[in-house]
Backbone as JSON, one array per atom type, in Angstrom:
{
  "sequence": "XXXXXXXXXXXXXXXXXXXXXXXXXXXXXXXXXXXXXXXXXXXXXXXXXXXXXXXXXXXXXXXXXXXXXXXXXXXXXXXXXXXXXXXXXXXXXXXXXXXXXXXXXXXXXXXXXXX",
  "N": [[51.73, 40.56, 205.87], [50.36, 37.99, 204.04], [47.61, 36.01, 203.74], [46.07, 33.11, 202.6], [42.94, 31.6, 202.66], [39.94, 29.72, 203.58], [36.46, 29.53, 204.4], [35.41, 26.99, 204.46], [37.44, 25.35, 205.09], [38.76, 23.4, 207.51], [41.39, 23.57, 208.91], [41.99, 26.23, 208.33], [39.94, 27.68, 209.56], [40.47, 27.0, 212.18], [42.95, 28.24, 212.48], [42.38, 30.96, 212.14], [41.54, 32.62, 214.48], [44.03, 32.98, 215.73], [45.4, 34.59, 213.94], [44.06, 37.0, 214.31], [44.79, 37.48, 216.94], [47.55, 37.78, 216.61], [47.68, 40.19, 215.2], [46.87, 41.97, 217.21], [49.0, 41.56, 218.97], [51.07, 42.76, 217.61], [50.3, 45.34, 217.46], [50.44, 48.75, 216.62], [52.84, 48.55, 215.37], [54.49, 48.66, 212.15], [52.77, 46.8, 210.49], [50.69, 44.62, 208.73], [47.93, 42.43, 208.16], [46.62, 40.66, 205.56], [43.98, 38.82, 204.75], [42.96, 36.61, 202.46], [40.11, 35.25, 201.24], [39.14, 32.3, 199.58], [36.64, 31.43, 199.11], [33.85, 30.31, 197.22], [31.49, 31.79, 197.31], [32.23, 34.4, 197.78], [32.29, 37.66, 199.3], [29.79, 37.48, 200.81], [30.0, 34.9, 202.0], [32.23, 35.29, 203.62], [31.26, 37.29, 205.31], [29.25, 35.88, 206.7], [30.85, 34.11, 208.13], [32.38, 35.88, 209.71], [30.57, 37.25, 211.27], [29.67, 38.53, 214.38], [32.23, 38.5, 215.35], [35.11, 40.33, 216.33], [36.96, 41.9, 214.03], [40.17, 42.61, 213.15], [41.84, 42.67, 211.04], [42.69, 42.97, 207.55], [40.39, 41.97, 205.06], [39.95, 40.06, 202.13], [38.62, 38.93, 198.97], [38.77, 36.19, 196.8], [37.27, 34.55, 194.85], [37.55, 33.14, 192.45], [40.07, 32.26, 192.57], [42.22, 33.5, 191.34], [44.27, 35.27, 192.22], [45.39, 33.63, 194.16], [46.43, 31.59, 192.54], [48.37, 33.08, 191.15], [50.18, 33.49, 193.18], [51.0, 30.96, 193.55], [49.72, 29.22, 195.3], [49.23, 26.22, 197.0], [47.79, 24.71, 198.86], [45.38, 25.15, 201.5], [45.38, 26.57, 204.8], [47.58, 29.06, 203.48], [50.41, 31.05, 203.86], [52.13, 34.1, 203.34], [54.95, 35.82, 204.18], [55.83, 39.05, 203.78], [58.14, 41.58, 203.13], [58.56, 45.18, 203.68], [59.55, 46.14, 201.31], [58.36, 44.59, 199.49], [59.38, 42.09, 199.09], [59.47, 38.56, 199.24], [59.7, 36.99, 202.28], [59.16, 34.65, 203.64], [57.42, 31.64, 202.94], [54.67, 29.92, 204.06], [53.21, 26.9, 204.36], [50.23, 25.48, 205.3], [48.54, 25.36, 208.53], [49.24, 27.57, 211.33], [49.89, 28.45, 214.73], [49.56, 31.56, 215.17], [49.71, 33.19, 217.34], [51.59, 32.15, 218.97], [54.37, 32.54, 221.11], [57.02, 32.33, 219.97], [56.62, 32.76, 217.24], [55.49, 35.32, 217.2], [57.66, 36.73, 218.27], [59.59, 36.31, 216.25], [58.47, 37.73, 214.14], [58.41, 40.27, 215.28], [61.19, 40.69, 215.39], [61.82, 40.75, 212.65], [60.45, 43.07, 211.9], [61.87, 44.95, 213.38], [64.35, 44.82, 212.1], [63.76, 46.08, 209.75], [63.32, 48.71, 210.37]],
  "CA": [[51.44, 39.15, 205.84], [49.27, 37.65, 203.12], [47.12, 34.68, 204.11], [44.98, 32.58, 201.79], [42.15, 30.72, 203.51], [38.54, 29.53, 203.19], [35.59, 29.2, 205.54], [35.12, 25.55, 204.41], [38.71, 24.68, 205.38], [38.9, 23.3, 208.96], [42.61, 24.16, 209.45], [41.91, 27.69, 208.19], [39.03, 28.15, 210.6], [41.2, 26.85, 213.43], [44.05, 29.21, 212.49], [41.9, 32.33, 212.03], [41.64, 33.43, 215.71], [45.42, 33.33, 216.05], [45.74, 35.73, 213.09], [43.53, 38.18, 215.0], [45.65, 37.69, 218.13], [48.83, 38.29, 216.13], [47.52, 41.61, 214.89], [46.9, 42.69, 218.49], [50.35, 41.44, 219.53], [51.95, 43.66, 216.88], [49.59, 46.61, 217.35], [51.32, 49.91, 216.66], [53.99, 48.28, 214.51], [54.14, 48.76, 210.72], [52.47, 45.41, 210.15], [49.3, 44.37, 208.34], [47.54, 41.08, 207.73], [45.58, 40.62, 204.54], [43.49, 37.45, 204.65], [42.19, 36.48, 201.22], [39.26, 34.07, 201.21], [38.89, 31.72, 198.25], [35.28, 30.9, 199.09], [33.11, 30.54, 195.98], [30.44, 32.77, 197.54], [32.79, 35.74, 197.94], [32.12, 38.38, 200.56], [28.72, 36.98, 201.67], [30.52, 33.79, 202.81], [33.12, 35.88, 204.62], [30.41, 37.98, 206.28], [28.63, 34.86, 207.56], [31.9, 33.58, 209.0], [32.91, 36.88, 210.64], [29.5, 37.84, 212.08], [29.85, 38.36, 215.81], [33.65, 38.54, 215.69], [35.82, 41.59, 216.13], [37.97, 41.62, 213.0], [41.15, 43.69, 213.13], [42.71, 42.44, 209.9], [42.06, 43.26, 206.26], [39.84, 40.79, 204.42], [39.73, 40.15, 200.7], [37.93, 37.79, 198.39], [39.35, 35.69, 195.54], [36.47, 33.35, 194.61], [38.02, 32.39, 191.28], [41.44, 31.86, 192.93], [43.2, 34.07, 190.41], [45.42, 35.75, 193.0], [46.0, 32.44, 194.77], [47.25, 30.94, 191.49], [49.53, 33.94, 190.88], [51.12, 33.29, 194.27], [51.4, 29.56, 193.59], [49.14, 28.56, 196.46], [49.04, 24.78, 196.78], [46.73, 24.24, 199.75], [44.94, 26.19, 202.44], [45.82, 27.93, 204.61], [48.95, 29.3, 203.05], [50.74, 32.4, 204.3], [53.33, 34.7, 202.79], [55.49, 36.95, 204.93], [56.38, 39.94, 202.77], [58.7, 42.77, 203.78], [58.05, 46.47, 203.18], [60.0, 46.34, 199.93], [57.6, 43.69, 198.64], [60.12, 40.84, 198.91], [59.01, 37.41, 200.0], [60.6, 36.59, 203.35], [58.89, 33.25, 203.94], [56.15, 31.05, 202.52], [54.31, 28.93, 205.06], [52.11, 26.06, 203.91], [49.57, 24.83, 206.42], [48.17, 26.25, 209.64], [50.15, 27.89, 212.42], [49.34, 29.23, 215.83], [50.26, 32.83, 215.0], [49.85, 33.84, 218.65], [52.67, 31.49, 219.7], [55.42, 33.52, 221.41], [58.17, 32.29, 219.07], [56.24, 33.38, 215.96], [55.36, 36.76, 217.45], [59.03, 37.24, 218.42], [60.3, 36.34, 214.96], [57.93, 38.83, 213.35], [58.95, 41.49, 215.92], [62.58, 40.84, 214.96], [61.79, 41.16, 211.25], [60.03, 44.47, 211.86], [62.98, 45.73, 213.92], [65.38, 44.88, 211.06], [63.33, 46.95, 208.67], [63.21, 50.11, 210.82]],
  "C": [[50.24, 38.94, 204.93], [48.88, 36.21, 203.4], [45.97, 34.3, 203.19], [44.26, 31.53, 202.61], [40.76, 30.54, 202.92], [37.72, 29.14, 204.41], [35.27, 27.7, 205.59], [36.34, 24.71, 204.78], [38.92, 24.59, 206.89], [40.22, 23.85, 209.51], [42.63, 25.69, 209.37], [41.07, 28.3, 209.3], [39.72, 28.07, 211.95], [42.3, 27.91, 213.57], [43.56, 30.65, 212.64], [41.99, 33.14, 213.33], [43.07, 33.82, 216.05], [45.93, 34.46, 215.15], [45.27, 37.03, 213.75], [44.38, 38.5, 216.22], [47.01, 38.25, 217.72], [48.74, 39.78, 215.83], [47.55, 42.44, 216.16], [48.3, 42.67, 219.1], [51.32, 42.42, 218.87], [51.32, 45.04, 216.67], [50.58, 47.76, 217.48], [52.58, 49.74, 215.83], [53.55, 48.44, 213.05], [53.91, 47.37, 210.14], [50.99, 45.29, 209.82], [49.13, 42.91, 207.96], [46.43, 41.25, 206.71], [45.21, 39.16, 204.36], [42.54, 37.37, 203.46], [41.43, 35.16, 201.24], [39.07, 33.6, 199.77], [37.51, 31.08, 198.17], [34.56, 31.27, 197.8], [32.08, 31.65, 196.12], [30.93, 34.18, 197.77], [32.5, 36.34, 199.3], [30.92, 37.91, 201.4], [29.17, 35.8, 202.54], [31.42, 34.3, 203.93], [32.3, 36.55, 205.71], [29.73, 36.99, 207.23], [29.63, 34.35, 208.58], [32.32, 34.6, 210.07], [31.84, 37.53, 211.52], [29.72, 37.5, 213.56], [31.3, 38.35, 216.27], [34.19, 39.95, 215.48], [36.98, 41.28, 215.19], [38.89, 42.84, 212.91], [42.17, 43.52, 212.0], [41.94, 42.77, 208.61], [41.59, 41.95, 205.63], [39.64, 41.06, 202.93], [39.09, 38.88, 200.2], [38.53, 37.47, 197.02], [38.6, 34.43, 195.14], [36.91, 32.52, 193.41], [39.48, 31.95, 191.43], [42.5, 32.38, 191.96], [44.46, 34.53, 191.14], [46.15, 34.57, 193.65], [46.89, 31.72, 193.76], [48.5, 31.75, 191.19], [50.6, 33.75, 191.94], [51.57, 31.83, 194.38], [50.89, 28.81, 194.8], [48.81, 27.12, 196.12], [47.93, 24.19, 197.64], [46.43, 25.33, 200.76], [45.04, 25.69, 203.87], [47.27, 27.98, 204.12], [49.25, 30.78, 203.28], [52.08, 32.84, 203.72], [53.73, 35.87, 203.68], [56.25, 37.8, 203.92], [56.92, 41.19, 203.47], [58.17, 44.04, 203.12], [58.47, 46.76, 201.75], [59.28, 45.42, 198.96], [58.3, 42.37, 198.36], [59.54, 39.75, 199.8], [60.07, 37.01, 201.02], [60.43, 35.1, 203.63], [57.52, 32.87, 203.42], [55.86, 29.91, 203.49], [53.08, 28.19, 204.58], [51.54, 25.35, 205.12], [49.34, 25.8, 207.57], [49.3, 26.44, 210.64], [49.35, 28.53, 213.53], [50.11, 30.55, 215.83], [50.41, 33.6, 216.31], [50.96, 33.21, 219.48], [53.82, 32.48, 219.91], [56.59, 33.51, 220.43], [57.85, 32.91, 217.71], [56.1, 34.89, 216.1], [56.75, 37.39, 217.55], [59.76, 37.32, 217.09], [59.77, 37.46, 214.08], [58.35, 40.18, 213.93], [60.36, 41.74, 215.42], [62.65, 41.3, 213.51], [61.44, 42.64, 211.14], [61.14, 45.39, 212.37], [64.09, 45.88, 212.89], [65.05, 45.91, 210.0], [63.26, 48.41, 209.08], [64.42, 50.93, 210.45]]
}
């Protein structure tokens, strides 16, 4: 899962804890979350935001939004579900509650298909 977000984006901040919960829900499965921040301040902005939180997902920084542009990101947050072969399964624009049972189940099902 590839997620583009920013610390200045209220929907992104609201969504972030559910990304962490999703990672725990799929613990032990061949599943990773890479959350790419587009904050102008780069990693220092990310560090301020994550201080005091247990972070179990991969974090990246794209302050010039080069990667975001390559993926055609239109607004934040925006998430791409990518299978193990690197194929786009789904593009999701806007926030989601990633800990919602139906989303966890659909990702479980996708992972089962790929085994």
